N, C-alpha and C positions, 0 to 999 in steps of 0.2 A: 504494500500500500504506500502511496506517495503522501508525504506530509508537507503542508505548505503553511506559511504565514502570509496572510493577505493584508496589505497596507490599504488597499482600496478594492473596489469591485473589479478593477481591470489589471492590477499589478500584484503578482504573487511571487514570493521568494522561497526557495527550498530551504527547509530547516529540519534538523534532526530531532527536535524536541517532540515527544509524543503528547505534550500538553497543548499544542497548537491545533488550529483547525485542520482537519484532514479533507483532502479532495480525492474522490474516487472518480476516475473517468467513466463516462457513460458506458463504454465498452466493457468495463470491469465491474459494473454495478447492477447486474441483472436482479439480484434479490432486492436491493434498495429501490430500484425503479418499480418493481412490483408493488412495494409498499406505497410509493408515490401514486401509482395508478389507483390503488384502493382509496387513498386520500382524495384523489380527483372524484371518484365515485361518491364519496361522503360529501364533498364540497357541493355537489349538485343538489343537495338538500337545503342549501343555504337560502334564506329568505331576505338577506341583506340587500338593500337597494344600491349600495356603493360597490361592493365586491363580494365574490363568492370565495370562501376559504374552507379548506378541509384539513383535518389532522387525524393521524392514527398514531397510537403509542404501541410499541412492539417490545416484547421481551422473549428471548429464546425462540424467535421466529413466529411467535403467536401475537396476534393483535389483541391487546388487552383493554383498549379504550379507543373511542373514535368520537369526533365532534366536528360540527360545522358552525359557522357564524350565523346568528339570527337573534331576533329580539328575545329578551328574557322570557322563558317559558313558552316561546313561540307566540306570545300575545301581541296582536296588532295594536292594541290600545296603549302600549308603552313604547311603540316604535318612535324613534327620534332621528331617523337618518337625515343627515344634512350633507349637502355638497361641500366641497372644500371652500367655495366662495361664501357659504352661509355660516361658517364657523369663525368666530372671532379669533384673531391671532393671539389674544391674551388668554384664551381658554387653556387651562393647565391640566387637563385630564384627557382620558380617551375621547377622541373626537367622533365616536360612533355610539349608537344606542345598543349595539349588539354585544352579546356574550361572544367572546372570541372563540374560534375553533379550538385553539389550544386549551383554553379554560374548560370548554365543554368536554373535550377528550379526557382531561385530567379528572373531572367530576365523574365521567362515565367509568373510568378505570377504578376510582375510589369506591363507587357504588358496587362494582362487581367483586373486587378484591383489592383493598388498599395496600396489602403487603407486596403485591406484584410490581408496583411502580419502581421499587428500588432497582437500580441498574438497567432501567429500560431506555429506549430511544424514542424520541418524538419526531415524527415526519410532518412537515407543514408544506402546504401548497396553496397557491392562489390561482384562480381562473380569471380569464378576461371575460368581456361581455358575451362572447360567443361560446363560452364554456371550454376554452382551450387553456391548458396549463401555461402559466407564465413563469419566467425565471424570477427568482427572488433577488432582492438587493442585499444590503447590509442588515444585520440584526438591528432592530430598532424598538421593539415593543417590550418595555420594561415591566409592564403588567404581566405578560405571559412568561417572560424570562424569570421573574421573581417566583411566580407560581410553580413553574417547572423545577426550579432550584429547591424550593421549599418542599416539593413533593418527592424529592430524591430521584428524579429522572436523571439518568447519567449523561445522555447526549441529546443534542438538538440537531436535526438534519434539515437542510434546505436544498431545493432544486435550483441550481444556479447555472449560468452559462458555462463555467469551467468544469462542471460536473456536479456530483452529489457532494455537498459540503457538510461536514459533521464537526460540531463543536462539543467540547466538554461543556456541560450546562453552566458551570461556574464562569467559564470563559465567555459563553454566549451572553450571560447576564452582564458581564463587564463590557462586552462590545455593544450591547443595547444601550447602556448608559453613556458610552462614548458618542453614540450617534446623536 
């Protein structure tokens, strides 16, 4: 497996530390890509008006939790989806009304068996308006990174241009705060 440190979305440098983000090329990531395809399937359940996201949490090859973004409890009466132009730049919290896909997957896993989250891996994907998977950018959601870290999820995986990128959850949380 190749290990990289990424200074930005476009420049990566080889490093030998196993604490840094790992990049697995698409040709060597059949198992991981299968989990991203399952996350795509889950994302299609999203009711968010801004973006469709999906997450699966995997341990020992088994999906132990899954989630998509939508209003809390799927209730339309609490929907507060705003476009980027409608949100005040001074707004200091999550700019959506939705429970994030990562949050819902963690809740799902806790409901099924909370002890399985230890040493698991979270796979996150976002779809465009046509339902096609998009490449992720830099880690940015501190809400989800904190929740994953607090739940003892070991790794956070994103589908990116350079391949499947896997962070130690502590590192993912640090990168989210840097963003």
